[in-house]
Backbone bond lengths (Angstrom), bond angles and torsions (degrees), N, CA, C in turn:
res aa  C-N    CA-C-N  psi(-1)  N-CA   C-N-CA  omega(-1)  CA-C   N-CA-C  phi
1 X - - - 1.456 - - 1.530 109.45 -
2 X 1.302 117.09 56.56 1.450 122.02 -178.97 1.512 109.43 -58.20
3 X 1.344 115.45 127.39 1.450 119.91 177.47 1.508 114.23 77.24
4 X 1.316 117.75 -2.51 1.463 121.46 -179.46 1.524 110.06 -100.61
5 X 1.322 117.18 140.15 1.475 118.89 177.40 1.513 110.89 -67.08
6 X 1.316 117.03 149.32 1.455 121.64 178.64 1.517 111.47 -76.73
7 X 1.333 115.13 170.73 1.458 119.73 -178.98 1.523 111.71 -58.74
8 X 1.326 116.59 -41.63 1.469 119.71 -176.63 1.528 110.69 -59.61
9 X 1.334 116.31 -45.16 1.467 119.30 179.87 1.523 110.98 -65.05
10 X 1.333 116.40 -42.02 1.462 119.61 -179.96 1.525 111.38 -65.09
11 X 1.322 116.52 -39.26 1.468 119.94 178.44 1.524 109.89 -62.80
12 X 1.322 117.06 -44.67 1.460 120.15 -179.71 1.525 110.54 -61.70
13 X 1.325 115.90 -40.67 1.464 119.00 179.05 1.522 111.10 -68.09
14 X 1.338 116.33 -40.09 1.464 120.12 178.78 1.525 111.42 -65.14
15 X 1.323 116.45 -37.54 1.458 120.33 178.88 1.527 111.77 -66.08
16 X 1.328 116.67 -20.74 1.454 121.94 177.18 1.526 112.23 -92.74
17 X 1.352 115.15 7.22 1.461 119.29 175.17 1.512 115.42 99.13
18 X 1.321 117.74 10.45 1.462 121.38 -179.87 1.530 109.21 -82.33
19 X 1.323 116.56 99.66 1.459 121.28 -179.00 1.514 112.95 -64.77
20 X 1.317 116.80 -33.89 1.459 120.19 179.79 1.521 111.09 -64.92
21 X 1.321 116.59 -35.23 1.469 120.51 178.47 1.522 110.26 -65.22
22 X 1.332 116.91 -42.72 1.466 118.89 178.45 1.522 110.27 -66.45
23 X 1.322 117.55 -36.48 1.464 120.54 177.30 1.523 110.82 -61.64
24 X 1.322 117.26 -35.91 1.457 120.86 176.95 1.524 110.76 -66.98
25 X 1.320 117.37 -37.95 1.466 120.69 177.20 1.532 110.27 -64.66
26 X 1.322 116.60 -40.97 1.465 120.57 177.51 1.517 109.86 -61.20
27 X 1.314 116.24 -48.51 1.460 120.36 -178.86 1.526 111.25 -60.98
28 X 1.296 117.06 -37.09 1.464 121.87 -176.86 1.525 112.28 -71.04
29 X 1.325 117.93 -35.24 1.468 120.86 -170.35 1.527 114.47 -111.59
30 X 1.317 118.93 -6.86 1.456 119.16 -170.58 1.523 112.56 -67.43
31 X 1.322 119.00 -35.50 1.463 120.00 -178.94 1.528 110.88 -65.00
32 X 1.322 115.96 -43.40 1.460 120.85 -179.24 1.532 110.84 -64.09
33 X 1.329 116.56 -43.57 1.464 119.91 -179.79 1.524 111.14 -69.68
34 X 1.322 116.95 -34.98 1.463 119.43 178.77 1.527 110.64 -64.75
35 X 1.331 116.60 -41.17 1.471 119.40 178.59 1.521 110.48 -60.79
36 X 1.341 115.98 -43.47 1.456 119.74 178.45 1.524 110.79 -61.61
37 X 1.315 117.43 -47.04 1.468 121.20 -178.68 1.523 111.02 -63.64
38 X 1.327 117.40 -38.17 1.460 120.69 -179.98 1.521 110.80 -66.31
39 X 1.333 116.65 -42.67 1.458 119.20 179.89 1.533 111.11 -67.10
40 X 1.311 116.45 -34.15 1.455 119.25 -177.70 1.521 112.43 -76.11
41 X 1.329 117.12 -38.33 1.462 120.26 -174.20 1.521 113.03 -97.34
42 X 1.344 117.36 -25.98 1.448 120.60 -178.39 1.515 113.95 73.62
43 X 1.304 118.28 12.09 1.460 122.21 -176.23 1.516 109.82 -137.30
44 X 1.321 116.89 127.97 1.459 119.70 178.26 1.526 111.14 -62.89
45 X 1.327 116.12 -40.27 1.467 119.47 -179.94 1.520 110.63 -63.80
46 X 1.337 116.62 -45.72 1.463 119.85 178.73 1.520 111.07 -64.69
47 X 1.333 116.69 -38.74 1.465 120.10 179.51 1.524 110.95 -62.51
48 X 1.319 116.89 -40.71 1.465 120.17 177.34 1.524 110.79 -63.26
49 X 1.334 116.05 -41.50 1.469 119.75 178.57 1.526 110.69 -64.03
50 X 1.333 116.01 -43.41 1.463 120.35 178.61 1.520 110.24 -60.90
51 X 1.321 116.62 -42.99 1.464 120.83 -179.34 1.530 110.81 -60.94
52 X 1.322 115.87 -45.68 1.461 119.34 179.70 1.527 111.00 -64.39
53 X 1.334 116.29 -43.70 1.463 120.13 178.80 1.532 110.91 -61.90
54 X 1.323 115.68 -41.55 1.461 120.11 -176.98 1.524 111.45 -63.48
55 X 1.326 116.90 -46.34 1.459 118.69 -178.74 1.524 111.71 -72.52
56 X 1.325 117.45 -31.76 1.460 119.32 174.95 1.530 110.22 -64.77
57 X 1.337 115.69 -45.70 1.462 119.61 178.02 1.526 111.05 -62.57
58 X 1.341 115.34 -40.99 1.462 119.00 179.75 1.526 110.91 -62.31
59 X 1.316 116.22 -41.07 1.475 119.66 179.64 1.523 110.71 -64.29
60 X 1.342 115.61 -42.28 1.462 119.66 -178.43 1.526 111.87 -68.64
61 X 1.333 116.46 -32.78 1.460 121.04 -177.12 1.528 113.12 -94.93
62 X 1.320 116.60 -0.03 1.464 119.62 -174.99 1.528 113.02 -56.07
63 X 1.334 119.54 -38.16 1.471 118.02 178.55 1.526 113.27 -61.40
64 X 1.338 117.21 -20.67 1.459 121.13 -178.83 1.523 112.52 -87.16
65 X 1.336 117.14 -11.66 1.463 120.28 -178.14 1.520 108.91 -74.24
66 X 1.336 115.38 124.03 1.467 120.25 -175.54 1.523 112.59 -112.96
67 X 1.308 117.55 -1.47 1.448 119.77 175.06 1.510 115.21 84.18
68 X 1.357 118.02 14.02 1.463 118.89 177.61 1.531 110.70 -65.59
69 X 1.329 116.76 -34.11 1.463 122.59 175.64 1.521 108.34 -114.17
70 X 1.315 116.20 167.35 1.455 119.66 175.35 1.526 109.45 -64.73
71 X 1.305 116.14 146.97 1.462 120.05 179.80 1.525 111.10 -60.16
72 X 1.333 117.04 -37.34 1.466 120.10 179.61 1.531 110.98 -63.45
73 X 1.331 117.44 -39.62 1.460 120.78 177.52 1.521 110.77 -65.59
74 X 1.296 116.27 -39.58 1.468 121.23 177.22 1.520 110.44 -61.34
75 X 1.334 117.25 -42.56 1.465 121.33 177.12 1.519 111.30 -64.82
76 X 1.335 116.86 -40.77 1.456 120.48 177.89 1.524 110.38 -57.10
77 X 1.325 116.21 -43.17 1.464 119.66 -178.79 1.531 110.39 -61.06
78 X 1.321 116.00 -45.60 1.466 120.25 -179.02 1.523 110.67 -64.01
79 X 1.343 116.77 -45.19 1.463 120.11 -178.42 1.522 111.78 -67.18
80 X 1.328 116.61 -42.59 1.463 119.71 179.95 1.521 110.82 -63.83
81 X 1.318 117.01 -41.74 1.456 119.97 178.30 1.523 111.28 -64.39
82 X 1.332 116.94 -39.48 1.459 120.32 178.20 1.524 110.97 -63.34
83 X 1.332 115.76 -41.91 1.465 119.85 179.56 1.523 111.10 -66.00
84 X 1.323 116.95 -43.27 1.463 120.33 179.23 1.523 111.37 -63.13
85 X 1.318 116.70 -41.18 1.458 120.03 178.34 1.522 111.02 -63.34
86 X 1.321 117.10 -40.08 1.466 120.16 179.18 1.519 110.60 -66.56
87 X 1.324 117.21 -42.15 1.462 120.11 178.27 1.524 111.02 -60.72
88 X 1.308 115.88 -42.89 1.463 119.07 -177.99 1.522 111.46 -69.91
89 X 1.327 116.82 -36.53 1.459 119.16 178.70 1.523 111.33 -65.47
90 X 1.296 115.65 -42.33 1.464 119.67 -175.78 1.522 112.64 -85.83
91 X 1.343 116.37 -11.24 1.469 120.79 -177.76 1.531 109.60 47.45
92 X 1.323 114.18 53.00 1.465 121.55 -174.78 1.519 111.16 -62.32
93 X 1.339 115.46 138.12 1.460 120.94 176.48 1.517 108.98 -61.15
94 X 1.353 119.09 146.96 1.464 121.66 -172.03 1.511 115.05 -72.14
95 X 1.343 118.57 -5.51 1.458 117.86 -177.25 1.518 112.43 -103.91
96 X 1.328 118.37 13.77 1.448 118.66 -175.14 1.519 113.16 -69.63
97 X 1.322 117.70 -27.55 1.466 118.17 178.52 1.513 111.43 -64.92
98 X 1.334 117.49 -20.37 1.446 119.85 179.54 1.515 111.83 -67.18
99 X 1.359 116.73 -14.51 1.446 119.71 177.16 1.521 111.14 -70.15
100 X 1.314 116.92 -21.59 1.455 121.49 -176.10 1.520 110.75 -103.36
101 X 1.324 118.90 137.10 1.467 121.17 177.81 1.514 110.77 -78.31
102 X 1.330 116.21 66.38 1.457 120.63 -174.68 1.511 110.64 -91.03
103 X 1.322 115.94 138.32 1.453 121.39 177.75 1.509 107.47 -105.61
104 X 1.347 115.14 95.20 1.450 119.97 -166.71 1.506 113.70 -111.91
105 X 1.299 119.90 11.10 1.463 118.96 -171.70 1.513 112.25 -106.71
106 X 1.325 117.42 53.93 1.442 118.63 173.02 1.518 115.28 122.87
107 X 1.343 121.37 -39.41 1.449 119.53 -178.75 1.510 111.33 -66.93
108 X 1.309 115.69 148.84 1.448 120.71 178.32 1.517 108.45 -115.59
109 X 1.332 115.72 167.13 1.450 120.82 -175.90 1.515 110.51 -111.38
110 X 1.321 115.35 138.26 1.451 120.26 175.20 1.518 108.78 -78.80
111 X 1.318 115.98 174.83 1.458 119.96 179.00 1.522 111.41 -63.25
112 X 1.329 116.18 -24.81 1.453 120.06 179.62 1.521 112.41 -86.77
113 X 1.321 116.89 -1.11 1.450 120.43 176.93 1.507 115.07 91.15
114 X 1.340 118.79 11.50 1.445 121.63 179.85 1.525 110.84 -96.11
115 X 1.321 114.82 149.44 1.455 119.28 178.63 1.516 111.03 -70.19
116 X 1.314 115.60 138.30 1.450 121.41 174.58 1.518 107.95 -118.36
117 X 1.325 118.35 149.98 1.471 119.61 -178.96 1.505 111.86 -65.58
118 X 1.322 116.07 144.48 1.463 120.99 177.66 1.517 109.16 -65.12
119 X 1.337 115.52 144.68 1.459 119.25 -177.07 1.518 112.23 -91.95
120 X 1.329 117.22 -17.57 1.459 119.57 -177.24 1.514 110.46 -84.95
121 X 1.332 115.62 164.65 1.459 120.99 -179.47 1.520 110.96 -108.25
122 X 1.348 117.27 15.42 1.457 119.53 -177.73 1.523 110.08 -84.25
123 X 1.333 115.64 -165.77 1.456 119.73 -175.09 1.519 112.36 -62.02
124 X 1.339 118.29 -27.11 1.458 119.51 -179.75 1.527 111.16 -65.96
125 X 1.334 117.69 -30.53 1.462 120.47 175.27 1.523 109.05 -62.66
126 X 1.317 117.05 -42.52 1.453 120.34 -179.72 1.520 110.54 -68.53
127 X 1.324 116.08 -31.61 1.457 118.70 175.46 1.520 110.21 -63.60
128 X 1.326 116.49 -41.87 1.451 120.73 179.21 1.521 110.60 -59.47
129 X 1.321 117.28 -39.26 1.458 121.38 -178.35 1.519 112.31 -68.11
130 X 1.326 117.43 -20.33 1.451 121.21 -176.23 1.529 113.12 -111.48
131 X 1.333 116.77 16.47 1.443 118.85 -173.02 1.526 113.37 -65.83
132 X 1.315 118.63 -15.39 1.449 120.59 178.86 1.517 111.30 -71.56
133 X 1.290 117.90 -12.23 1.459 121.45 179.31 1.515 109.64 -77.26
134 X 1.338 116.25 116.63 1.453 119.55 179.73 1.509 111.92 -63.49
135 X 1.326 116.69 -38.19 1.452 120.13 -179.89 1.520 110.58 -64.13
136 X 1.318 116.35 -43.18 1.455 120.29 178.84 1.520 110.56 -64.58
137 X 1.326 116.38 -44.02 1.459 119.53 -179.79 1.517 112.16 -58.25
138 X 1.330 116.00 -43.28 1.463 119.88 179.08 1.524 110.73 -64.82
139 X 1.340 116.13 -39.69 1.464 119.81 179.83 1.523 110.79 -66.28
140 X 1.327 117.07 -39.17 1.461 120.93 178.37 1.522 110.69 -63.64
141 X 1.336 115.78 -47.15 1.458 119.25 179.75 1.519 111.41 -58.06
142 X 1.333 115.70 -43.61 1.459 120.31 -178.56 1.531 110.44 -66.98
143 X 1.336 116.44 -42.87 1.459 120.14 -178.67 1.530 111.19 -64.45
144 X 1.319 117.16 -42.62 1.462 120.56 178.38 1.526 110.15 -65.87
145 X 1.320 116.33 -41.08 1.466 120.01 -179.94 1.513 111.84 -64.17
146 X 1.328 117.24 -29.84 1.461 121.44 -178.56 1.530 113.13 -77.97
147 X 1.320 117.14 -12.80 1.462 119.38 178.31 1.532 110.01 -65.09
148 X 1.329 117.71 146.79 1.469 119.50 170.52 1.527 109.74 -56.27
149 X 1.319 115.91 148.27 1.463 120.12 -175.22 1.524 112.86 -51.69
150 X 1.331 116.78 -44.83 1.466 120.22 -176.21 1.530 111.32 -65.29
151 X 1.330 116.67 -39.00 1.457 120.26 179.22 1.527 110.26 -70.64
152 X 1.327 116.07 -41.00 1.464 119.56 -178.20 1.524 110.79 -62.95
153 X 1.324 116.51 -40.52 1.457 119.58 -179.40 1.522 111.37 -61.39
154 X 1.319 117.10 -46.63 1.466 120.51 179.45 1.521 110.37 -64.17
155 X 1.334 117.49 -42.12 1.461 120.88 179.71 1.524 110.81 -60.42
156 X 1.327 117.38 -45.53 1.461 120.75 -178.88 1.523 111.26 -63.80
157 X 1.320 116.42 -43.36 1.459 119.13 -178.29 1.524 111.65 -66.61
158 X 1.332 117.31 -35.36 1.459 120.71 -176.67 1.523 111.99 -85.22
159 X 1.328 117.40 -56.96 1.466 120.96 -169.04 1.515 113.49 -88.85
160 X 1.313 117.87 -14.65 1.463 119.92 177.17 1.520 110.73 -105.91
161 X 1.344 117.28 -51.80 1.460 119.72 -178.52 1.519 113.28 -86.49
162 X 1.337 116.97 -16.46 1.456 119.43 174.07 1.515 115.61 77.87
163 X 1.324 118.14 23.45 1.455 120.14 177.26 1.523 110.04 -71.13
164 X 1.314 115.84 153.55 1.455 120.51 175.20 1.525 109.38 -75.84
165 X 1.334 115.96 161.48 1.460 119.60 176.87 1.531 111.28 -58.67
166 X 1.322 116.11 -37.20 1.455 120.13 -179.60 1.524 111.10 -66.59
167 X 1.345 116.98 -41.56 1.461 119.99 178.94 1.521 111.12 -66.21
168 X 1.332 116.35 -38.73 1.465 119.76 178.42 1.523 110.00 -65.06
169 X 1.321 116.32 -42.68 1.464 120.43 178.63 1.521 110.27 -58.93
170 X 1.331 116.39 -44.07 1.468 119.90 178.79 1.519 111.15 -65.79
171 X 1.331 116.50 -40.56 1.460 120.64 -176.77 1.518 112.34 -67.26
172 X 1.338 116.76 -35.90 1.461 120.76 -174.84 1.519 113.23 -105.92
173 X 1.330 116.30 5.23 1.468 121.29 -179.83 1.526 110.68 57.80
174 X 1.336 115.40 48.56 1.456 122.65 178.26 1.516 109.38 -120.21
175 X 1.321 116.64 167.59 1.453 120.53 168.47 1.525 108.57 -83.29
176 X 1.319 116.93 157.52 1.455 120.22 177.29 1.530 111.22 -60.57
177 X 1.354 119.82 -42.90 1.469 118.71 176.16 1.525 113.04 -58.44
178 X 1.335 117.15 -35.86 1.464 119.65 178.50 1.517 110.66 -66.58
179 X 1.331 116.99 -38.77 1.464 120.68 176.60 1.520 109.95 -61.89
180 X 1.335 116.40 -47.40 1.458 120.55 -179.33 1.526 111.25 -61.04
181 X 1.321 116.49 -39.80 1.458 120.52 -179.65 1.520 111.18 -65.02
182 X 1.337 117.03 -46.51 1.467 120.16 -179.50 1.525 110.97 -65.93
183 X 1.329 116.31 -39.32 1.450 119.74 179.08 1.525 110.83 -64.59
184 X 1.322 116.37 -43.08 1.468 120.93 179.22 1.522 110.45 -61.26
185 X 1.319 117.18 -44.51 1.460 120.40 -179.54 1.530 111.03 -66.84
186 X 1.329 116.41 -37.83 1.465 119.29 178.00 1.525 110.93 -64.17
187 X 1.330 116.42 -44.71 1.464 119.62 -179.60 1.527 111.53 -65.73
188 X 1.327 116.73 -38.10 1.460 119.21 177.24 1.518 110.95 -62.57
189 X 1.329 116.39 -42.87 1.453 120.50 179.95 1.527 111.08 -63.79
190 X 1.322 116.48 -41.45 1.463 120.13 179.52 1.523 110.95 -68.89
191 X 1.325 116.41 -39.54 1.460 119.77 178.98 1.533 110.01 -61.63
192 X 1.320 115.81 -40.48 1.457 119.47 179.89 1.527 111.29 -65.61
193 X 1.323 116.78 -42.93 1.451 120.87 -177.64 1.527 112.44 -73.34
194 X 1.344 116.37 -31.12 1.468 120.50 -174.36 1.520 112.44 -106.89
195 X 1.326 117.38 8.19 1.458 120.68 -175.42 1.505 113.99 -56.20
196 X 1.325 117.34 -34.62 1.462 119.55 -177.28 1.520 111.93 -64.42
197 X 1.322 117.70 -24.63 1.459 120.98 -178.67 1.525 112.05 -82.13
198 X 1.343 116.87 -22.94 1.459 119.44 -171.91 1.518 114.33 -115.99
199 X 1.320 116.71 -30.89 1.464 118.43 -174.52 1.516 112.37 -60.20
200 X 1.327 115.46 -35.29 1.457 117.89 -178.67 1.509 114.04 -100.40
201 X 1.350 116.03 2.69 1.465 119.50 -178.26 1.513 110.37 -80.02
202 X 1.290 115.43 144.66 1.468 121.33 178.34 1.523 109.54 -121.37
């Protein structure tokens, strides 16, 4: 962001009533939050609603932000909570994410929205190598959609967006051990559901 003010400066200006500064924060973070909302809800319409709710809530709560966590983590918490609340209100069927051609098994996204190769050498790396398989992609979408909301959120933030355990804990108001536990359970569930695609792969 050469020549661009950092989040901290923009937040301070926004807290003093600078609407343009808050607009810059929205522009900077909206793509990342939209991707998260889309993966969580499986619906473009719901993702747009979550995005609007998240930034409205962020604007209303901005005077309370004290900078203990990164502003991006604070936004993640608001957006994730908004998405979870929407899912629970609508009692969405667990296969709705299958409507979206999401590649959720290990690849991460750059700031420009492009897929980057997974850095780990576990089964998710092998999933990334096989993402061209339509059958596998559908199975991944279904398996991720079947995860409990809390597990799915942690999995998406860690294995798709590449956040650290500490950032996820801050974003979701959890302890780091709780993040690790949910992530472990999510990966076990996915491994069980997708084992046929990887156990025999070489």
